[in-house]
N, C-alpha and C positions, 0 to 999 in steps of 0.2 A: 076121408078127405080133410076133416078138420084137423086131425093130427098132423097131416102132411103140410097144411097151411101153417100150423104153429111152428113146426120145424123150420120151415122156409123163412118165416118171419124172425125166428131166433137167429138163424144163420146170417141174415142180412144185417141184423143189429149187432152181432158179435164179430162179424168178419172184418170191418174196419179196425176194430181193436186188435184183432189177430194180426192183420197186416201191419199195423203200426208197430206192434210188438216185435215183428220180425224185421223191420226196416228202421231206418233213421231219417233225420232231417237235417238239412244245412240251411242256415240263414245268416244274414249279416247286412251291413250297410256299407255303401261305396261313397267315398268323398274325394274331392279334389286335394291332393297332397299340399298344394301351395296355398290355397285359400280356406280349406276346410268345409267348403260348400258341398252339399249332397249332389249327387249326379243321378238323375233319372234317365232310364233307357239304356243302362249298361247291360251288355250281354254277359251272363254268367253261365259257363258251360262246364259240365263234367265230362272230360275228354273221353274217358273210357266207355261211358255209357251214351255219349253223344246226345245228351239231354241237358236241360238247364232252365234258366228263367231270366227275366229282364227286371231290372230295378224299377220300382214304382216311383211316383212323384216325390216320395220322401227318401229316395235313394235306398230303399230296403228291398231285399229279395228273399225268396223262400223256395227251396228245392225239396219237396216231400218225397217219401216212399223210395228212399235210397237204400239198396241192399248193403248190408255190412261189408266193409272192405276199405282199402286205402286207394284214394283216387287223386287225379291232378285236377285242381279247380282253377279255371282261367277267367279272368275279368278282361273284357275287351270293349273299348269305346273309342269313337273317332276322335283324333286329336290327342290321345293319351297313350302312354306306353302299355303294352299288354303285360299283365302281371299274372304269375302262376304260383300256386302254393299246393303242397301236398296235405291232404286232410284224411283223417281216419274216422270212419263212420261205424258206430256200434248200434246194435239193434235196440230200439226204444229210446234212443238218446238224440238230443239236439246239438249239433255242432255249430258254434257261432264263429264265422270267419268274416272279418271286415276287410275292406280294401281301401287304401289311400293311393290313388293313381297319380303318377307324375305326368306332367305335360310331355308329349313327344315331339321331338324335332323331325324324326322320320320313323315311321313304323312300317316294316315290310310286310307284316301280317294284316294290316287294315284293309278292309274290303272296299273296293271302288267299283263304279258301274259305267262311267263315262268312257266311251270308245272301246269297251271291253268285250261287247257282245254277250253280256251276262254279268254275273258276279265274279270278281277276280280279286285275289290278293295283290297288293302292289308289287310284291316280289315276282309275280307272274307276268307282268306286262313290260314290254320293251321300250315304251315311250315315257317321256316325262309327263307328269300329271300334277297339277297344282290343286291343293285342297285348302279351303278357308273354312274354319270350323266356327261353331257358335261361341266357343270360348274365346277365340280370337276377336270375333265381332263385338263381344261385350266390352272389350277394352278400348275401343276407338270411337272417334266422333263420326257418326254416320248420319248424313241427312238424305242421301239418295244412293242409287245403285253405284254410281261412279265412285263415291267415297268407299263403298264396300270392297271394291277390288283394287282401288288405287294404291300403288306402292307396295302391294302385298307379295309380289313375286317378280322375278326377272321375266322379261318378255311381254309384260302387260303394260300398255301405255294408255293412260287416260288423260285426255286434254280437256280441262275446264274451258268453256268457250265464252261464258257471259256471267255477268253479275245479276241478271235478272232472275229473281226466284221463279222456279218452275222450268227453267231451261235445262236441256239435257247436255250430256258431254259426248265427246267423241272417243270411241274405244277402238283400239288396234291390238291385235295379238301377232307379234313378230312382224310388224310393219305392213308394207304393201307388196302384194304379189299379183295384182290384177289391175286392169284399166277400167273395169266396169263396177266393181265393188270389193271392198276389203273388210266388210262387216262380218263379225262372228254370227253364227246362229245361236239362238237362245232357247233353252227349255226350262219350264218351271214345272216341277213334279211330273216330268215325263211329257209334258205337252208343249209343242212348238209355239212360240209366241211372236207377235209382231214387234219389230224393233223401233219403229218410228211412228210418230204422229206427223202430219204435214206441217210445214212452216209457211210463212208468208213474208214477202219482201219488206212490208212495213214494219213488222216486229223483228225481222231478221234473225229469229231464233225459233227453235221448236222444242216442245216437250218430249219426253221420252216415256213410253209405256213401262219401261223398267223402273222408273221412279215412282210408279204407282204402288210398288211393293212396300209393305211395312217392314222396315229392318228388324223390328222385334220378332217377326214371324220366321226369319230365316234360320234354318238349322245348319246348313252348310252349303258350300259352293264348290263344284269341281270344274276345272278348266283344262282343256286340251288346246294346244296352241298352233296346230298346223296339220297338214294333210296326212302326215305319217300316223297320226293318232285319230284323225277324223274320217278315215276311209269308210267305215261302216255307216256314216251318215250321208255319204254319197254326194250328189251334186249340191252345191251351195255351201259345202262345209270347208271350203279351202281356206277360209279366214279363221278357222277354229271353231270350238264349240264351248258354250258355257252352260252348265246345268246347275239350277238353283233348286234346292230342296227345302221345303218349309217344314215347320215343326209338326209333330204328331202328338196324339194322345198317349197317355201311359197309364197303366194300372195303378189304382189307388184313389184316395179321396180327392175331391176337387182342390186344386191349388190355384189361387188367384194371383196374377201379377199386375202391378199398376206402376206406370211411369209418367211422371209430370215433368215437362221441360219448359224452361223460360230462358230467353236470351235475346240477342240482337245481331244483326248483320251490320258491318261497318266497312267503309271503304278508305276513309282518310284522304291524304294528299293524292291528287291524280295528276298525271302529266309530268313533264320534265322537272328536275329538281331546281333548275334555274328560275322557275316561274313560281312565285309564292302564291299566285292567285289560282294555280291549278287549272290553267286554261279556262278560267272564269267558272269552273265548276265549284271550287272552294270559296271563291269570292266574286260575287256577281253584282255587288252593290252599285256599280256604275250604270247598270242597265235597268230599265223598267221591267216589271214582271218577276223580278228577283224575289225569292221567298223572304219573309220578314227577318230570318236570322242571317241573311246575306249569303247563304250557302245552299247550292242545289242538292247537296247530299245530306241525308239524315241516317240516324240509327234505325234500321228496320226491325221491328219487334218480331220475335220468334216465339211461338207457343205450340206445344205438341203434347198430346194426351193419348196414352195407349193403355188398354186394359184387355187382359186375356185370362182364360181359365183352361185348365188342362187336367185330365183325369180319366177314369174309366174302369172297366172290369176285364176279366180275361176274355170276355165275349165282344165287348164294345169299348172302344176308346174314343176320346174326343178332344179337340183343341179348337177353341173359339177365340177370336181376337177382334178388336176394333181400334181405330186410330182417328184422331182428329188433328190435323195439321194446318196451322194458319201462319203464313210468313208475309211480312211486309218487305218490299224491296228498299233499297237505299235511296230510291227517288220516288217521291209521292206522285201519282197514286198506284205505283206498281205493287201488285199483291197476288198471292196464290192461296187458295183455300182448298183443302182436300180432306175427305174422310173415306175410310176403307174398312170393310168387314170381311172376315174370313171364317170359314168353318171346315175343319178337317176331321174326318171320321175314319176309324178303322174297325172293321167287322171281321171276327175270326170264328166262323161257325165250327171249325175243326182245326186241329193243329196243323193240317196240311193245306189249309185254304185261308187266305187273307184277302180282304177287299178293302181298298182305300178310296175314300171319296174326298176330293179337295175342291173347294169353291171359294172365289173371292170377288168382290165388286168394289170398284174405286170410283169416286166422283171427284173431279178436280175443276175448279174455275179459276182462271188466271187473267188478270188485268195486265196488259203489257204497256210499255211506253214505246213510242215509235223510235227505232234505233237503226244504226248502221247507215248504209249507203242509200239515203233518200232525203230529198230536200226538206222534208218535214220532220226528220229525225231530231230528237232533243239534243244529243250530244253534238251532232253536226252543227247545229245553229249555235249552241252555247259556246263550244270550243273554238268557233271561228270568230268570236267576239264581234267587233263592229263589221266584219265581213260576212254576216249571216243573212238569212233570207226573210226573216220575220219583219213585220211592219214596226217601225220605231225601235227595232232591236228588242222587242218584247217577246222573248222566247217561250214564255208561258203559254202563248197562243197554241203551240204545237200540241199541248196536253189537252186541248179541247177535242182532238181526235180520240175516238173510243175504239179500242182494240181488245177484244175478249176472245178467249177460247174456253169452251166448256167441254170437258172430256168425261166419257163414260167408259169403263174398262171392266169387262166380265170375263173371268177365267174359271173354267170348270173341267174336271177330269175325274175318271175312275180308272184305277189299276187293280187287276186281279192277279194274285200271285198263287199258284198252285204247285205244290211240291208233293206229287204222288209218292215219291220215294226220297230218301235223303240225298240221292245223287242226281235227281232230275228236277228241273224247274221250268214252269211255263209262266210267262208274264204277258198279259194283255192290257194295253193302255188305250183309252179313247178320251178325247178331250176337245174343247172348244175354247179358242181365244177370240173374243169379240171387242173391238174398240170402236168408239164413235166420237167424232169431234165436230162441234159446231163452232165455226169461226165467224165473228161479226166484226166488221171494220166500218166505221162511219165518220165522215167529215160532215159536221152539222151545217145547216144553212147559215151563211155568213162566216164560214171558215176562211181564214186569210188566204189559203193557196187555192181554194176552190169556193168562191163566193156563193155559188148556188148549191154547193154540198154534193155528196155522193154516198153511196152505201154498197158494200160488198157482203154477201153472205155465202158461206160455203159449208156443205154438209159432207162429211167424209165418214164412211163406214168400212171397216175392215174385219174380215172373218178368216180365221185359220182353223181348219179341221185336222185332227191328228188321229190316226189309227195305227197302232204299232203292236206287233206280236214278236216275242222273243222266247226261244227254248234253248235249254242247255242240258247236257247230260255228262256227268263226270264219272270216271271209272278208273279202276286200278288194273293196268294190263299185266303187271308183274309186281314183284316186291319192290322194285325201284322205278318203274315207269308208270306214270299216270297220264290220263287222257281227259281233255275237256273239249266237248263239241258244242258249238253254238250255232243257231240258225234263226232266221226271222225275216221280217219284212215290215215296211212302213208305207203308209199312204198319207199324203198331204194334199189338202185342197186350200188354196188361198183365193180370196175374192175381195174386191173393194168397189165401192160405189162412191163417186164424187159428183156432186150436183152444185154448180156455181152460178150465182146470179149477181148482177151488177146494175145498179140504177143511179142516174145522175140528173142534176138540175131539178132541185125541189122548188115547190112553189112558195114555201115559207118555212118558218121554224116549227119545232115539235117533233114527237116521236115518228120514226119512219120505218117503212119496209122497202125492200128493193123496188116493189111496184109503185112506190111513191114518186120515183124519178120520171121525168119527161122522156128520158131515153133509157132503154134497158137492154141488157145483154144476158145470155145464158149459155151455159155449157154443161155437158153431162158425159161422164165416163163410167162404164161398167166393164170390169175385167175379172175373169176367173182363170186361174192356172191350176194345174194338178200334176203331182209327181208321185211316183211310187217306185219301190225297189225292194230287192230281197238280197240277203247275204247269208254266207256260210263261213264258219271259222273253226279251225282245229288247232288245239294247243296240246303239245306233249311236254311233260316234265320228267326229269330224271333226277332221283334222289333229292328232291327239293333244292337242287343246285343249279340246273340248267333248264330253261323253258324256251321252246321254239313254237312260234305261232304263225299261221298262215291263214289268210282270209281273202274273200272276194265279194264285192258289192256290185250288183247290176241295177242300173237306174234307167227309168223312163221319165220323160218330162214332156208336158204338152206344148212347151215353147221350142222343142227340137224340131228341126225340119222333118217333113213327112217321110223322107227317104233315109233319115239318119239311123233309126232303130234304137238300140239300148247302148248306154255307156257303161263300161266295166272299169272297176276300180280295185286293184289288187293291194294287199298288204303283207308284209313279212316282218317278224319281230324276233329278237333274241334277248333273253335276260339270263345273266350269269351271276349268281350269288356267290362270289369267291369266298366270302367269309364262312361258308358252310364246310369248306375243306378242313380235314381233321388237323392239320398243322397250323391253322390260322391263330395268331396271337390275340385271342379274344379278351385277355385280361386288360388290354389298353385299346385294342382296335375292335370296336363292337361289331361293325358290319361294313361290308364293301360289295357294291353291286355294279357290274358293267351292263350297259343296255344299248341296243341298236335297233332301229326301226326304219322301215321303208313303206311308204304308202302313197296312194293317190286320192285326190278328191277334185271337185270341179266347181264351175260357176256356170249357171244357165243363161242363155240369152233372154231378152225381154219378151213380153207376151206377143208382139207382132213383128219381131225381127226376122222370122223365118218365112213369113207369108207376104204375099203381094197385096198391098193396100192402096187405097185411093182416098183423097181428101175431097170433102164437099166444098164447092165454091159457088159464087154467083156469077153467072155469065151476063150476056148482053141483056139490058133492060130487066135485070134481076132474075133472069131465068136460072133454074137449078142446073148445075154442071159438076163435074168431077175433074180432078187433076192428079197426075201420078204422085204418089207418096213413096212407098217403099217397094223396091223391085222384088224382094224376097229371095230366099235361097233354100230349096228343099233338102239340102245336105247339111245345113247349118246344125252344129252341135255345141256342146259345152266347152268352156276351157278346161284344160287338164293341168292340175298342179301336182307335181311329184316332189316328194320331200324325203330326204335322208337325215336321220337324226341319230347322233352318237353321244353318249354321255355316260357319267358314273355318279354315284352318290355313296358317301362314306360317313360313318359315325365313329367317334373316337371318345375315350375316357369316360365310359359309362354314361353315354347319351348327353355329353356336355359339349361336343364339337361336331358340327355338321359341315361337310363340304359337298356341294352339288354343282355339277358342271355339265353343260350341253352345247354341242355344236350342231347347227342345222343348215342344210343346203336345199333350197327350193328352186325348181325350174318349172315355169308355167308354159305349156305348149298349146298350140291352137287357140292362142289368146284372141279374143273378139275385138276386132279393129274396124272402125268405120272407113269403108273404102268407096271412092267415087266410081260409079259405073261409067262405062263408056258413053259419052254424051250422045252419040248417034242412036242409042237405044231409047232416048226420050226421057230418061229418069234423071232428075237433077239432084235428089237427096242421096246422102251416103248410105251404103249397105253394110251391115256387120258381116265380117268374114272371119273364119278361123285361120288367120295368117300370121299372127304375132307370136312373140316369144319374150319372156321376162325371166330375170334371175333375182333371187333374194338369198342372202346367207348371213350368218351371224353367230354369236355365242351368248350363252346365258350362265351366269355363275352366282352362287350364293354361298355365304359363310355365316354360320350361326354359332354363337358361344354362349354357354352358361358360365359366367364368370364367378358367381358365388351361389351356393345353395346350401341352405340349412333349414331347420324347422321354422325359423322366424325370418328368413331372408332368401329371396331368389332374385338375382340380377342377370338378365339375359339381353345380349345385343346381337343384331344381325345386320348384314349388308348384302346388297345384290347389285349386279351390273349386267347389262345386256346390250347387244348391238344388232342392228338389221341394216344391211347394205343392199338395196335393191338396184337394179339396172335394166333398162330397156334394151333388148338384144335385137329385135326385129319388129317392124311395124308394117310388114307386108308390102314393102317397097316405098313406103313414106318415110321421110326423114324426121317428121315431127307432127304432133297433133296439138293444136291449141286448145286449152280447157278454161282459160279465163285468168284475168289479173296477172298477165304476163308469165303465166305458168304453162309448161308444155310437157307432153311425153315426147322425148326425143331420144333416138337411138344412140346408145353408149352413155346415157346419163340416168340418174335416179328417177324414179316414178312416183310423183311428178317433180319437176324442178323449175326454178326460176331462171329466166333469161331476160336481160334488159340492157338498155344503153347505160354505160358507166363511163367515168372519165378515165382515160388511159395515161395521161401525163400528170397525174395528181401530185407528184412529188416536186414538180417544177414550181418556181416562184415567179409570180407575175404574168405567166403565160395564160392565154385564153384557152379554156378547156377544150380538149378533143374528145369526142364521144364515140363509143363503138359498143355493139351488142356483145355481151359476154355471159357465160354461165356463172350464176352467183351461188347457187346451192340448192340442196333438197328442201321440199316444202314441209316434210314431216320429220320428227326427231329420229335420228339414226342411232342414238344411244340414250339409255336411261340408267339411273343408278338410285339407290335408296339406302338409308340407314335407320334402323329402328332400335328402340331400347324399352325394355319393360323391367321395372323394379317393384318387387313386392315385399313389403315390410310388415312383420307381426301378423301375417296372414289377412290383414284387413286393409292396409294401405297400398294401392297400386298406382304407379306412375307409368304412363305409356306415351312414347314419343315416336313420330314418323317424320323423316325428312326425304324429300325426293328431288331429283334433278333430271332434266331432259336437255338434250343438246345434239350438236352435229347438224343442225338445220338453220334455215333462215326464214325470216317473216318480214313481209312488206308492211311498213307503217304508213297507211293512207293519211292518218292524222298528220304526221310529220311532213309528208310530202305536200298535202293540200294547204296546210297552214303556212308552210314555206313560201308557196306560190302566192299566198295572200298577205305575206309579210307579217304574220302573227304567230311565229314560232320563235319562242324566247331564245333558245340556243343559237339562233342565227342573227339576232338583233345587231350585235356588234359587227359582224361581217357585212351584213346588208347596208349598214350605216357607211362603211368604207366604200362599198360598191357604188352607192348613191352619190357620194362625194367624189368619186373618180380616183380614190386611193387604192388601187389594185396592184401597184408595183410591188408591194411587199407581202401580198397575199399568197399563201400556198394555193396552188391551182385546184387542189381537191376541195379546200373550204370555199373557194370562189364558186366552183361548180355546184357544190352541195347546197349553198344558200342563196344562189342567184336564181330568182324566178325564171329567167330566160334559159337556164341550163339544167336546173335540177330535174331529176326523173324519179319515177317510182323505183327504178333499180338502185338508185344512190341511197334511197331510204329503205332498201331491203337489207336488213342487217342480221348478224348471227342472233338467234333467239335462245341461246343457252340460258338456263336459269336453275336456281335451287330454291325450293320453298319448304318451309317448316309446315307440313300438311296438317299435323294436329298434335296437340299435347292434351292428354287426359289425366286427371288426378281423381282417383275413386277411393272412397272410404266406406267400408262395410262395418256397421255397428256390431260390436260383440253380442253374442246372443244373450248374455246376462243382463243387458240393458233393454232388451226388447220387451214390450208388454205381451201379456198372454194373447195367443192367437196369431201373432205376427212371427213368421218363419225367418225373415231377413229384411234388412233395410240398408240401402246403399245410397250415397250421394256422390254425384260425379260433376266435376268442373272441366269443361272442355273448350278448347280453342282451336280454330282452323285457319290455315293460311296466315300464320302469325308473323312470318318472316319471308321476305323475297330478296334474293341476291341475283342481279342480272345487269348486263351492260347493254340490253336492248334499249334503244332510245324512244320507243313508242309508248303506248298506254300500258300494255302488258304483253308478255311473250306467249300467253296462252289465248289472248283475245282473238275471236274469230267471228266476223260479222255475219256469217250465214250459219252459225251454230251447228246443230247436229242434224240439219237437214240432209237427207240421204243422198241427194244428187250432187253435193258439193265435194268434188275431189280436190279442189285447190284449198289453200288457207290464205286469209287476208285479214289484217286488222284495219278497220275503217269505222271510226266513230261509234264504236259499240261499247257498252258498259263492261268493263273488265271484271274478272272474278273478285269477289269480296272476301273479307275475313268474317268470322263469326265467333261469338262467345255465348256459351249456354251453361246452365246448371240444371241437372236432372236428379230428381228423387225417384228411386225405385223401391218398391215394397213388395214383398211376397207374403201371402197369408192363406 
């Protein structure tokens, strides 16, 4: 027995040496060819053995126990060109193979997950998909999620609404194709998230849960822009899908990253150029309450601090991060303070099983200034000068109102990936997105507009639960035909609780609660909706040349009528990689792919739209009673958006020229339209019916060029252009639906569009104006374009610029209209002086109507809102390694500027200003005394150690 134990011990001691002597090892380092920085997380694969490794936090990899032979070694990383080399491995030797990866304009082999039903290479999918990588994000000025995707690709429209820090933006993918909602659905690490915090009419803006993300945590973003690609997400995905993936851990020692940002927001001159006082915002010295420097605007200090650590082993990886962000608005005391923490873990108990945990918590407290369309708004009173509402024109009185939101956002999820065989994958994701907002609004005792004061408090909680399973099986049917089968299902549950209280008429000064008021009111809402669906998809490939995909999604929703049943959404796609043909001239034409896709998705009705409801009221002598509210429709179902997408993408001259083009056509059937029931039924409120129809179509084009490329120089420019032309085809017998601010859904016109009285004899001289209602234009941009440039010198200095334009739409300037009525609009001073003196004989009728308070209308001040803005300029310098002290891996300093230039003929405050902000119910757009978007300047120091 002892001899057997000794032999066994010797065997286990000697065996590793024997194995090593019979095999070899491959190792190396992977860097960015442009900057020289190491790249963690790069997949290195030995193709013949289907094995490999990932680079650690130092960009190093090791593949041990490789049998002797010659192999193809491949390096693959998102955002970079795939590189392959042949290596020869000898027994007992170490092969060193480094990679320097070039940035990729387009890589057909890169793996994507959004809208694919599993893992798929880009070449295999028939729809366009936009991907924004961490490398791209590092080069730009990002302060919130809107900045992250703004101007990055055609078909993505981000409209900044306000200059108040903490306010969210409006996001549209391919414009509007619905009358109830056009918002995309958002996933973070596979978990569905809430898109909105509620807003309030006093602050006239709303924060966005997406802005709770730390930009430093984002690894990449994948975007599909329409129903053709969003079929597998079912109901509510007709507006597109945005998937955000945060950073993971990586094998290797801990690597710490620190960033420190300082800067300021600035607004500069506001209002028409004819007015040097900027509508008394830039010069208020003639009125009491004006700040000591004579200007309502200030430079708002920006400070941001972020710290993260990344590392792990082959069993457990981790990524921790934290952020503190404090921003002061350009008007005192407007301010936002936020901190966020994140922990991402990866656990791999075996090569076939990986479990990822992702959790993040964000706290944000924002002090708002009263804004927009209310008599206590700051800009409304300041910009009207002597025609304001404040006592003795002391506009500082409005700032005695207290407006606060306190937000808590918790997001957590777990994803299990199990690959029992190299050709089969199972993925299970479960997650929770929880947001809570505490809104407090108080007019203190003695407030000028409400002398006895009042207080409003609102508690809003929203919870989204996600449970998703996906499976896929890949196999080779013959030497030239491959098959990929995917299946899965999702269950979502969304609930919100809203408790509102209001108290007024306080007995005296001091701190208050709602119950301090002599009169109180309360309201409570509790709503839960659930949806679930399953899908199956089949993809066939032939010779890596042609791929055909067909899929079907079946969806159920708690808001569907009880007699409706399931909604079914099909998809069909084709991808043809023509450059795989043998005769293709690959010396100068690298790749060419044709793609086509058809798919359907939907929009669900609201929680109570399909059911009969009653409202509680007070009857005679205060007795409880009910009154009819919603008649209900047991057959009510979702809207159905069908989309056809055709396009191509092509690379030329060794990855130096990219051309990408897409045409899309959307038709929304069974659109949900509010229809008035027959009066004799006794129901006075409208009922949603599936009776409408809309159309939306457009193009998306992108051109990207690498003008110069060498070891010490890379100069890249790109441009994109897109259109979206929507039209209302049918409103169920109605001619139009009014949605506010003289904007309508009207048959034969864009959705939505402005209609108003305008002067029709404007070219006459001295004639009294004749007014008539006319169509003025669409409310949302119908075209966007952008141009970007990146210049890298000596691998250390990078200059990045992005300009973006939006147009084809109109915007009503409430400031211009209301100030004209009050005779305090500088561009009209000369005309109004002539009108008052009776000298109208030589006046052009249009000018007369525009500036005469008796004739002017909102319609006349609804003007084209085309604009071009220099969205950002970033200058980044990375210190050479030889100058770094021991222990410091890298150090970079960045200078960034946002919204540095604006070119527009729009006469109002700003062509992006929207007084209702990103509040989800606002389908219209209107500029009305709200703070416009600001510019900002920051300097950031980044260190890695």
